BAVO-70772 format. One record per residue (C-alpha): y, x, z. Coordinates in nm, 2 decimals, always signed. Layout:
N
<r><Y>Y</Y><X>X</X><Z>Z</Z></r>
...
This chain:
173
<r><Y>+0.77</Y><X>+15.87</X><Z>+2.63</Z></r>
<r><Y>+0.74</Y><X>+15.78</X><Z>+2.28</Z></r>
<r><Y>+0.45</Y><X>+15.54</X><Z>+2.19</Z></r>
<r><Y>+0.37</Y><X>+15.46</X><Z>+2.55</Z></r>
<r><Y>+0.30</Y><X>+15.09</X><Z>+2.62</Z></r>
<r><Y>+0.32</Y><X>+14.93</X><Z>+2.96</Z></r>
<r><Y>+0.02</Y><X>+14.70</X><Z>+3.00</Z></r>
<r><Y>+0.10</Y><X>+14.33</X><Z>+3.07</Z></r>
<r><Y>+0.00</Y><X>+14.22</X><Z>+3.42</Z></r>
<r><Y>-0.31</Y><X>+13.99</X><Z>+3.42</Z></r>
<r><Y>-0.13</Y><X>+13.72</X><Z>+3.62</Z></r>
<r><Y>+0.17</Y><X>+13.68</X><Z>+3.38</Z></r>
<r><Y>+0.18</Y><X>+13.35</X><Z>+3.20</Z></r>
<r><Y>+0.22</Y><X>+13.35</X><Z>+2.83</Z></r>
<r><Y>+0.50</Y><X>+13.13</X><Z>+2.72</Z></r>
<r><Y>+0.49</Y><X>+12.97</X><Z>+2.37</Z></r>
<r><Y>+0.79</Y><X>+12.99</X><Z>+2.15</Z></r>
<r><Y>+0.93</Y><X>+12.64</X><Z>+2.14</Z></r>
<r><Y>+1.09</Y><X>+12.69</X><Z>+1.80</Z></r>
<r><Y>+0.76</Y><X>+12.77</X><Z>+1.62</Z></r>
<r><Y>+0.53</Y><X>+12.54</X><Z>+1.83</Z></r>
<r><Y>+0.62</Y><X>+12.17</X><Z>+1.83</Z></r>
<r><Y>+0.36</Y><X>+12.11</X><Z>+2.10</Z></r>
<r><Y>+0.55</Y><X>+12.35</X><Z>+2.33</Z></r>
<r><Y>+0.87</Y><X>+12.15</X><Z>+2.28</Z></r>
<r><Y>+0.69</Y><X>+11.84</X><Z>+2.40</Z></r>
<r><Y>+0.55</Y><X>+12.02</X><Z>+2.70</Z></r>
<r><Y>+0.89</Y><X>+12.18</X><Z>+2.80</Z></r>
<r><Y>+1.06</Y><X>+11.84</X><Z>+2.79</Z></r>
<r><Y>+1.14</Y><X>+11.71</X><Z>+3.14</Z></r>
<r><Y>+0.82</Y><X>+11.57</X><Z>+3.27</Z></r>
<r><Y>+0.82</Y><X>+11.22</X><Z>+3.40</Z></r>
<r><Y>+0.61</Y><X>+11.05</X><Z>+3.66</Z></r>
<r><Y>+0.29</Y><X>+10.93</X><Z>+3.49</Z></r>
<r><Y>+0.30</Y><X>+10.61</X><Z>+3.69</Z></r>
<r><Y>+0.59</Y><X>+10.50</X><Z>+3.48</Z></r>
<r><Y>+0.46</Y><X>+10.60</X><Z>+3.14</Z></r>
<r><Y>+0.45</Y><X>+10.30</X><Z>+2.90</Z></r>
<r><Y>+0.68</Y><X>+10.12</X><Z>+3.14</Z></r>
<r><Y>+0.98</Y><X>+9.90</X><Z>+3.07</Z></r>
<r><Y>+1.33</Y><X>+10.06</X><Z>+3.05</Z></r>
<r><Y>+1.62</Y><X>+9.84</X><Z>+3.15</Z></r>
<r><Y>+1.99</Y><X>+9.93</X><Z>+3.13</Z></r>
<r><Y>+2.17</Y><X>+9.84</X><Z>+3.45</Z></r>
<r><Y>+2.53</Y><X>+9.86</X><Z>+3.55</Z></r>
<r><Y>+2.56</Y><X>+9.59</X><Z>+3.81</Z></r>
<r><Y>+2.72</Y><X>+9.34</X><Z>+3.58</Z></r>
<r><Y>+2.60</Y><X>+8.98</X><Z>+3.56</Z></r>
<r><Y>+2.45</Y><X>+9.04</X><Z>+3.22</Z></r>
<r><Y>+2.26</Y><X>+9.35</X><Z>+3.34</Z></r>
<r><Y>+2.14</Y><X>+9.16</X><Z>+3.64</Z></r>
<r><Y>+1.98</Y><X>+8.90</X><Z>+3.41</Z></r>
<r><Y>+1.83</Y><X>+9.18</X><Z>+3.20</Z></r>
<r><Y>+1.69</Y><X>+9.33</X><Z>+3.52</Z></r>
<r><Y>+1.53</Y><X>+9.00</X><Z>+3.62</Z></r>
<r><Y>+1.37</Y><X>+8.97</X><Z>+3.28</Z></r>
<r><Y>+1.25</Y><X>+9.33</X><Z>+3.29</Z></r>
<r><Y>+1.09</Y><X>+9.28</X><Z>+3.63</Z></r>
<r><Y>+0.89</Y><X>+8.99</X><Z>+3.50</Z></r>
<r><Y>+0.79</Y><X>+9.18</X><Z>+3.19</Z></r>
<r><Y>+0.68</Y><X>+9.49</X><Z>+3.39</Z></r>
<r><Y>+0.48</Y><X>+9.26</X><Z>+3.63</Z></r>
<r><Y>+0.31</Y><X>+9.09</X><Z>+3.33</Z></r>
<r><Y>+0.23</Y><X>+9.42</X><Z>+3.17</Z></r>
<r><Y>+0.12</Y><X>+9.58</X><Z>+3.50</Z></r>
<r><Y>+0.35</Y><X>+9.87</X><Z>+3.44</Z></r>
<r><Y>+0.65</Y><X>+10.04</X><Z>+3.61</Z></r>
<r><Y>+1.01</Y><X>+9.97</X><Z>+3.57</Z></r>
<r><Y>+1.26</Y><X>+10.24</X><Z>+3.47</Z></r>
<r><Y>+1.61</Y><X>+10.13</X><Z>+3.56</Z></r>
<r><Y>+1.87</Y><X>+10.34</X><Z>+3.38</Z></r>
<r><Y>+2.24</Y><X>+10.36</X><Z>+3.48</Z></r>
<r><Y>+2.45</Y><X>+10.54</X><Z>+3.22</Z></r>
<r><Y>+2.78</Y><X>+10.67</X><Z>+3.35</Z></r>
<r><Y>+3.04</Y><X>+10.71</X><Z>+3.08</Z></r>
<r><Y>+3.19</Y><X>+11.05</X><Z>+3.16</Z></r>
<r><Y>+3.45</Y><X>+11.06</X><Z>+2.88</Z></r>
<r><Y>+3.81</Y><X>+11.11</X><Z>+3.00</Z></r>
<r><Y>+4.05</Y><X>+10.82</X><Z>+2.93</Z></r>
<r><Y>+4.24</Y><X>+11.04</X><Z>+2.68</Z></r>
<r><Y>+3.96</Y><X>+10.98</X><Z>+2.43</Z></r>
<r><Y>+4.03</Y><X>+10.61</X><Z>+2.42</Z></r>
<r><Y>+4.40</Y><X>+10.68</X><Z>+2.37</Z></r>
<r><Y>+4.31</Y><X>+10.88</X><Z>+2.05</Z></r>
<r><Y>+4.39</Y><X>+11.22</X><Z>+2.20</Z></r>
<r><Y>+4.16</Y><X>+11.52</X><Z>+2.20</Z></r>
<r><Y>+3.99</Y><X>+11.55</X><Z>+2.54</Z></r>
<r><Y>+4.09</Y><X>+11.86</X><Z>+2.74</Z></r>
<r><Y>+3.75</Y><X>+11.92</X><Z>+2.89</Z></r>
<r><Y>+3.44</Y><X>+11.73</X><Z>+2.96</Z></r>
<r><Y>+3.38</Y><X>+11.74</X><Z>+3.33</Z></r>
<r><Y>+3.05</Y><X>+11.63</X><Z>+3.47</Z></r>
<r><Y>+3.17</Y><X>+11.45</X><Z>+3.78</Z></r>
<r><Y>+2.91</Y><X>+11.27</X><Z>+3.99</Z></r>
<r><Y>+2.92</Y><X>+10.89</X><Z>+3.95</Z></r>
<r><Y>+2.92</Y><X>+10.73</X><Z>+4.29</Z></r>
<r><Y>+2.85</Y><X>+10.40</X><Z>+4.13</Z></r>
<r><Y>+2.49</Y><X>+10.51</X><Z>+4.07</Z></r>
<r><Y>+2.45</Y><X>+10.58</X><Z>+4.44</Z></r>
<r><Y>+2.58</Y><X>+10.23</X><Z>+4.53</Z></r>
<r><Y>+2.36</Y><X>+10.07</X><Z>+4.27</Z></r>
<r><Y>+2.06</Y><X>+10.26</X><Z>+4.40</Z></r>
<r><Y>+2.12</Y><X>+10.15</X><Z>+4.76</Z></r>
<r><Y>+2.16</Y><X>+9.78</X><Z>+4.64</Z></r>
<r><Y>+1.84</Y><X>+9.81</X><Z>+4.44</Z></r>
<r><Y>+1.65</Y><X>+9.97</X><Z>+4.73</Z></r>
<r><Y>+1.74</Y><X>+9.67</X><Z>+4.96</Z></r>
<r><Y>+1.65</Y><X>+9.41</X><Z>+4.69</Z></r>
<r><Y>+1.35</Y><X>+9.20</X><Z>+4.78</Z></r>
<r><Y>+1.28</Y><X>+9.10</X><Z>+4.42</Z></r>
<r><Y>+1.20</Y><X>+9.46</X><Z>+4.33</Z></r>
<r><Y>+0.91</Y><X>+9.48</X><Z>+4.57</Z></r>
<r><Y>+0.68</Y><X>+9.33</X><Z>+4.31</Z></r>
<r><Y>+0.68</Y><X>+9.63</X><Z>+4.07</Z></r>
<r><Y>+0.70</Y><X>+10.00</X><Z>+4.11</Z></r>
<r><Y>+1.05</Y><X>+10.12</X><Z>+4.00</Z></r>
<r><Y>+1.27</Y><X>+10.42</X><Z>+3.97</Z></r>
<r><Y>+1.64</Y><X>+10.46</X><Z>+3.90</Z></r>
<r><Y>+1.75</Y><X>+10.72</X><Z>+3.64</Z></r>
<r><Y>+2.11</Y><X>+10.83</X><Z>+3.61</Z></r>
<r><Y>+2.24</Y><X>+10.96</X><Z>+3.28</Z></r>
<r><Y>+2.58</Y><X>+11.04</X><Z>+3.14</Z></r>
<r><Y>+2.70</Y><X>+10.99</X><Z>+2.79</Z></r>
<r><Y>+2.65</Y><X>+10.73</X><Z>+2.52</Z></r>
<r><Y>+2.46</Y><X>+10.43</X><Z>+2.65</Z></r>
<r><Y>+2.26</Y><X>+10.37</X><Z>+2.34</Z></r>
<r><Y>+2.15</Y><X>+10.73</X><Z>+2.30</Z></r>
<r><Y>+2.06</Y><X>+10.77</X><Z>+2.67</Z></r>
<r><Y>+1.86</Y><X>+10.45</X><Z>+2.69</Z></r>
<r><Y>+1.66</Y><X>+10.55</X><Z>+2.38</Z></r>
<r><Y>+1.61</Y><X>+10.90</X><Z>+2.52</Z></r>
<r><Y>+1.47</Y><X>+10.77</X><Z>+2.85</Z></r>
<r><Y>+1.25</Y><X>+10.53</X><Z>+2.65</Z></r>
<r><Y>+1.12</Y><X>+10.82</X><Z>+2.45</Z></r>
<r><Y>+1.06</Y><X>+11.04</X><Z>+2.76</Z></r>
<r><Y>+0.86</Y><X>+10.77</X><Z>+2.93</Z></r>
<r><Y>+0.70</Y><X>+10.63</X><Z>+2.61</Z></r>
<r><Y>+0.84</Y><X>+10.29</X><Z>+2.71</Z></r>
<r><Y>+0.69</Y><X>+9.98</X><Z>+2.57</Z></r>
<r><Y>+1.03</Y><X>+9.81</X><Z>+2.55</Z></r>
<r><Y>+1.40</Y><X>+9.85</X><Z>+2.63</Z></r>
<r><Y>+1.57</Y><X>+9.55</X><Z>+2.79</Z></r>
<r><Y>+1.95</Y><X>+9.52</X><Z>+2.79</Z></r>
<r><Y>+2.20</Y><X>+9.24</X><Z>+2.86</Z></r>
<r><Y>+2.43</Y><X>+9.12</X><Z>+2.58</Z></r>
<r><Y>+2.80</Y><X>+9.22</X><Z>+2.57</Z></r>
<r><Y>+3.05</Y><X>+8.95</X><Z>+2.61</Z></r>
<r><Y>+3.42</Y><X>+8.97</X><Z>+2.55</Z></r>
<r><Y>+3.66</Y><X>+9.16</X><Z>+2.32</Z></r>
<r><Y>+3.54</Y><X>+9.51</X><Z>+2.40</Z></r>
<r><Y>+3.20</Y><X>+9.43</X><Z>+2.24</Z></r>
<r><Y>+3.36</Y><X>+9.28</X><Z>+1.94</Z></r>
<r><Y>+3.59</Y><X>+9.58</X><Z>+1.88</Z></r>
<r><Y>+3.35</Y><X>+9.87</X><Z>+1.95</Z></r>
<r><Y>+3.02</Y><X>+9.69</X><Z>+1.88</Z></r>
<r><Y>+2.78</Y><X>+9.58</X><Z>+2.14</Z></r>
<r><Y>+2.54</Y><X>+9.82</X><Z>+2.30</Z></r>
<r><Y>+2.26</Y><X>+9.58</X><Z>+2.23</Z></r>
<r><Y>+2.33</Y><X>+9.56</X><Z>+1.86</Z></r>
<r><Y>+2.37</Y><X>+9.93</X><Z>+1.82</Z></r>
<r><Y>+2.05</Y><X>+9.99</X><Z>+2.02</Z></r>
<r><Y>+1.85</Y><X>+9.74</X><Z>+1.83</Z></r>
<r><Y>+1.95</Y><X>+9.91</X><Z>+1.50</Z></r>
<r><Y>+1.86</Y><X>+10.26</X><Z>+1.61</Z></r>
<r><Y>+1.58</Y><X>+10.23</X><Z>+1.87</Z></r>
<r><Y>+1.22</Y><X>+10.34</X><Z>+1.79</Z></r>
<r><Y>+1.07</Y><X>+10.08</X><Z>+2.02</Z></r>
<r><Y>+1.13</Y><X>+9.70</X><Z>+2.08</Z></r>
<r><Y>+1.46</Y><X>+9.60</X><Z>+2.22</Z></r>
<r><Y>+1.49</Y><X>+9.28</X><Z>+2.42</Z></r>
<r><Y>+1.85</Y><X>+9.15</X><Z>+2.44</Z></r>
<r><Y>+1.91</Y><X>+8.90</X><Z>+2.72</Z></r>
<r><Y>+2.21</Y><X>+8.67</X><Z>+2.68</Z></r>
């Protein structure tokens, strides 16, 4: 039938076009727990440096009366990238290290003082820490300093993050 319109059901939700409405983009972003808004983001990989950063971030969150967002970033690039070859595919393989870190953190007595969550991400460490900081409107990002030749060759995570972050970055030696 030409010119016939089917009426919209009254219970159908109207979805805003995220391209034309910037507010809709903000609302469609993954929602985070409001208890952790304006919390402290800390990068954690289980190393000695990240353990010192975690200890500082716990104290900072306690002093601010906010939550702690512990972020573990799994590097999911194949080893062929480091050899200078083109990667065949990017496979999103679960990182069991995050599960182990989560269990260790859940058993830690020192985390009983502040509310905390563990967030797993994959990709570039600097980018992911800043993304989590933006999602949670974090007051600060705390990271440990990089020691050794790898940090000198590729640049430290702390240095790169301090240059590009939109919020304060605390680097713990």
